[in-house]
N, C-alpha and C positions, 0 to 999 in steps of 0.2 A: 614726371615720377607717379605712377601710379599707386593707389590706396594700399595694394598688398606691398609693395616695395617699402612705403612708408611705415606700415605695420611691422615688417621684418626689422627694420632699422630701427625701431623704438624698442624692440622686443631685444634685439643684439645687443643695442646701448645699455640697457639694464645689464644684460650679463656681464659684458665686458667691464662697466663700472664696478660690479660686485667683485670680479676676480681682480680688479685692479687694489681694491681694498683689503681683500683678503689674501692674495698671494704676491702680486707685483710690488707693490710699495713696500709690504715686510721684507720681500727677498731683496729688494734694492737697499733698504736701510741695513738690515743686519748684515748682507754680504759686503757693503761698503764698509761697514764698522768692524768687521772681521779683515777685511784687507787694509785698513788704516793701521791696525795692531800688528799684523805681519808685516807691512810695508816699513813701520816706524823702527821694528825691531830688525829687520835686515838691512836697514840703511844706517842705523847706529853700529851694529857691528861692523860694517863697512867704514863707517866714517872713525871708528876709534881703532881701526886696522888688528882686530882680533883675528890671527892667522887663521885657525880651525874654522872658526866661526864665519869668518869672511869666506872662504872657500866654499863652505856650505850655501852661504846665501848666493854667492855666485852661480852655483850648480843650480839652486832652486829657480833663480831668476831665467838662467839659460833654458831651462827645461819650459816654465810657462809662459814665457814670452816666445820660446822657438815653436810649439804646438799649438794647433787650433783649438780654441774654447770648445767647439762641437766636438771633437774627438775626445778632450779630456772629460767632457760629460759622458760622454759614451763607455769611457774606459772606467769612469767611477760607478755607473750605475749598471751597467752589463759586464764589465770585465771583473770587478772586483769580487762579485760573488763566486767567482770560480776558485778564489782563493779562500772563502768562506767569510769575507766581509760582506755583509748586506746592509744596504743604506736605503731609507725610505726616499721617495723622489725629492722631496722638498728639503731636507737636510743636505742630501747629495748636491743638488743644485746649489744651495746656499753656500755649502763648502767648497765646491770648485769654482764659483763664481767669485768667492772670496780670496781663495788661493790666486785665480787667475791675475784679477785686478790687483793684487798685492804686490805682484812681481812689477807692473808697471808703475805703481805707485812708490816703490821703494826707490826706482831710479830716480823719481821726481825727487824724493825727499832727500836722496843721496847727494844729487847735485845741487839742491838748496842749502842742504848744510855745508857744502863745500864751498859755496860762494859766500859764506861770512868770513870776513878779513882775518887772519891770523893775529893782526894787531888787536882786535878787540879782545880775543881770547888772553893774549899776554896781558892786557890792562886787567881783565878779571882776575887772573892771579896777583898782579901787583896790588889790587886793592883787597887782598886776603881771600878771595873765593878759592874752594876746590873744584875739582873736576866736575863733578854733579851740579854745583850750583852755577857754574858757567855756563854748563849745557842747558840748565833748566830757565837761567834769567837771560843769558846773553844769545847763545846759538839757535835754540829751539824759537822762541819767538820771531826771530829775525828769518829763519829758514821757513817758517809757516807762512809768514806774509809773500816769499816769494814762490812759494809752491802752491799758494792757495788758487791761482786761475788754472794750472793744469790737473791740481786735484778736483776741481769743481768738473772741468771736463771730463774727467775718470768717471766721475759719478753720474754724469749725464749717460756717457757710454756704457755704463752698467746697466741703466734704467733699459735701454733698448737692447741690451744683450740678455736680459731676462726673457726675451721672447724665444730664446735658443732652449731655455728650460721645458718648453712645451714638448720636445722631442724626448724627454725622457718621463713623457706623463704628467708633469707639472700643470696642474689647471689654472693657468695664469690668463692673461688678457687675450693673448694670442690664440691659444687652446679654446677659449671661448668662443671666439670669433670662428674657428675653425669648426667647431662642433655645430654652431648656427648655419654655417655655409655648407656642410656635409648634410644638413636637414633640408635646407630651402634652394640649394643650387643656385646661388646668388655671390659668387666671389667677389665681383668686382666693388660693389656698394658696399657690404660689410668688412671688406679688407680696407677699404677708404677709410671707413669709419674708424676701426681699429688704429689705422696709421694717424687720423687726427686726433685720438686720444693720446697717442704716444707723444705727438707733434705738442700738443697742449701741455702735457705734464713735463717734456722738455723744457718748453718756453718758460714754465713757472722757474724752473732750476736756474735758466740761463737769468732771470730777472733777478733771482736772489744771490747769484753768483756775482753779478754786477753790482748789485748793494751792498755786498760783502767787500769787494774790492774796493768800491768808495769811501767805506767806513776805514779799511786798514790803510789805505793811501792818507785819509785824512789824519789817522793816528799818528802816521809815520811823519807827516809834514809838521804836525804839533810838537812830536819828538825831537825833529831836527832844530824846531825853532827854539826851544828851551836849551838844546845842547849849545846853540849859538848864542844865546843869552848869556849863559853861564861861561 
C-alpha cells in the first residue's frame, strides 16, 4: 500500500469518525428511543386487546414490516412534499427509522408480554394489585428480560440501517465515505474502511448485549432462589 492510499485512508477515517459522532450515533440512539416508545404502545394495546387501537396497531405493523425501509425513506423525503409536508433530511430519517424499527420491536414486545403466565397475573390480583400495578411490577419486568436479546439485535440492525439515510442526503458515515471516494476514486479501500468502522460499532453493541444478558440472567437466578427459599 503506497503513501497516497495511506494518506487518503487517514483523511477518510477522520471524516468518517466525525460523521459517526455527529450523525450516525445520534440517529441510532434517538431513532431507537422512538422505536421503543412506539413499540411499547403498540404491544400494550394488542396485549390489552383494545379493539380499535389493536386494529390500528396491526395495520401499522403490516405497513411498516411489509414495505422496504428505502422506499419508506423516499416516500417521506421526496413524496410528502407533494402533500405540503416538508421534512429536513435528519428528522425525516429519524422518524422513518424509528417507525420502521418500532414495527418489528412491537412484535418482539408483544410476544414477550404474552409469554408471562396467566397464573402470575392472577396472583397479582390476589394480593390486591390493580391492572396497572400488575403490568408495571409483574408483567413488564419479565417481558423485558425475554425481549432483551432480540431488542438488542434490533438496535444493531438499526445502526447498520442508518447507512440508508445517505440516500436522502443525511451526512452520515457512509455519505462521508462516498464523498471521499468521489474525490479520490479509491472505492475499495475506503468502503472497506467504513465497513470496519460499522463492524467495530456493532461489536461494541454485541459485547454490551452479552453483558446485559448475563446481568439479567444473574438477577433472574437470584430471584428464583429467593422464591424457592420462601
